[in-house]
DRENPA-3360 file (N, C-alpha, C; in nm, 2 decimals, always signed):
BEGIN
1 = MLEREAKI = -1.04/+1.08/-0.21/-0.91/+1.10/-0.15/-0.79/+1.06/-0.25 ~ -0.81/+0.95/-0.33/-0.70/+0.92/-0.42/-0.69/+1.02/-0.53 ~ -0.79/+1.09/-0.57/-0.78/+1.19/-0.67/-0.69/+1.30/-0.62 ~ -0.70/+1.34/-0.50/-0.61/+1.45/-0.44/-0.47/+1.40/-0.45 ~ -0.44/+1.28/-0.41/-0.30/+1.23/-0.41/-0.25/+1.22/-0.55 ~ -0.33/+1.18/-0.64/-0.29/+1.17/-0.78/-0.26/+1.31/-0.84 ~ -0.34/+1.41/-0.80/-0.32/+1.54/-0.85/-0.18/+1.59/-0.80 ~ -0.16/+1.57/-0.67/-0.03/+1.61/-0.61/+0.09/+1.55/-0.68;
9 = LSLAGLSG = +0.08/+1.42/-0.71/+0.19/+1.35/-0.78/+0.20/+1.40/-0.92 ~ +0.09/+1.43/-0.98/+0.09/+1.49/-1.12/+0.16/+1.62/-1.12 ~ +0.13/+1.71/-1.02/+0.19/+1.84/-1.01/+0.34/+1.83/-0.98 ~ +0.38/+1.71/-0.92/+0.52/+1.69/-0.90/+0.59/+1.65/-1.02 ~ +0.52/+1.64/-1.13/+0.58/+1.61/-1.26/+0.58/+1.46/-1.30 ~ +0.50/+1.38/-1.23/+0.49/+1.24/-1.26/+0.38/+1.21/-1.36 ~ +0.41/+1.12/-1.45/+0.31/+1.09/-1.56/+0.20/+1.00/-1.50 ~ +0.10/+0.98/-1.58/-0.01/+0.89/-1.53/+0.04/+0.75/-1.50;
17 = EDVHQVFR = +0.13/+0.70/-1.57/+0.19/+0.57/-1.55/+0.27/+0.57/-1.42 ~ +0.34/+0.68/-1.39/+0.42/+0.69/-1.27/+0.33/+0.69/-1.15 ~ +0.22/+0.77/-1.16/+0.12/+0.77/-1.05/+0.06/+0.64/-1.03 ~ +0.03/+0.56/-1.13/-0.03/+0.43/-1.12/+0.07/+0.34/-1.05 ~ +0.20/+0.35/-1.08/+0.30/+0.27/-1.02/+0.32/+0.30/-0.87 ~ +0.31/+0.43/-0.84/+0.32/+0.47/-0.70/+0.21/+0.41/-0.62 ~ +0.08/+0.42/-0.67/-0.03/+0.36/-0.60/-0.02/+0.21/-0.59 ~ +0.03/+0.15/-0.70/+0.04/+0.00/-0.70/+0.14/-0.04/-0.59;
25 = QAYDKNIE = +0.26/+0.03/-0.58/+0.36/-0.01/-0.48/+0.30/+0.01/-0.34 ~ +0.23/+0.12/-0.32/+0.17/+0.14/-0.19/+0.07/+0.03/-0.15 ~ -0.01/-0.01/-0.25/-0.11/-0.12/-0.23/-0.04/-0.25/-0.20 ~ +0.07/-0.28/-0.28/+0.14/-0.40/-0.25/+0.20/-0.40/-0.11 ~ +0.25/-0.29/-0.07/+0.31/-0.28/+0.07/+0.21/-0.30/+0.17 ~ +0.09/-0.24/+0.15/-0.02/-0.26/+0.25/-0.06/-0.41/+0.26 ~ -0.07/-0.48/+0.15/-0.10/-0.62/+0.15/+0.01/-0.70/+0.23 ~ +0.14/-0.66/+0.20/+0.25/-0.73/+0.27/+0.24/-0.71/+0.43;
33 = ILAELLEL = +0.21/-0.58/+0.47/+0.19/-0.55/+0.61/+0.07/-0.63/+0.67 ~ -0.04/-0.63/+0.60/-0.15/-0.71/+0.65/-0.13/-0.86/+0.66 ~ -0.05/-0.91/+0.57/-0.01/-1.05/+0.58/+0.07/-1.08/+0.70 ~ +0.17/-0.99/+0.73/+0.25/-1.00/+0.85/+0.17/-0.99/+0.98 ~ +0.07/-0.90/+0.98/-0.01/-0.88/+1.09/-0.10/-1.01/+1.11 ~ -0.15/-1.07/+1.01/-0.23/-1.19/+1.01/-0.14/-1.30/+1.07 ~ -0.02/-1.31/+1.03/+0.07/-1.42/+1.09/+0.09/-1.40/+1.24 ~ +0.11/-1.27/+1.28/+0.12/-1.24/+1.42/+0.00/-1.28/+1.50;
41 = VEDEERPF = -0.12/-1.25/+1.45/-0.24/-1.28/+1.51/-0.26/-1.44/+1.52 ~ -0.23/-1.50/+1.41/-0.24/-1.65/+1.41/-0.14/-1.71/+1.51 ~ -0.02/-1.66/+1.52/+0.07/-1.71/+1.62/+0.02/-1.69/+1.76 ~ -0.04/-1.58/+1.79/-0.09/-1.55/+1.92/-0.21/-1.65/+1.96 ~ -0.28/-1.70/+1.86/-0.39/-1.78/+1.89/-0.35/-1.93/+1.91 ~ -0.23/-1.96/+1.88/-0.18/-2.10/+1.90/-0.13/-2.12/+2.05 ~ -0.17/-2.23/+2.11/-0.13/-2.25/+2.25/+0.02/-2.29/+2.24 ~ +0.09/-2.27/+2.35/+0.23/-2.30/+2.36/+0.25/-2.45/+2.39;
% end
């Protein structure tokens, strides 16, 4: 699947480094979202 996205970004005129940066930013954002979800789950598990 990543190959397809990389090819699309390449066809859009992005260099290999640009493609790497796009995937890195998406990965970082996913980690950020997962950390926020984990905090929400942990908050739900705490008694009031």
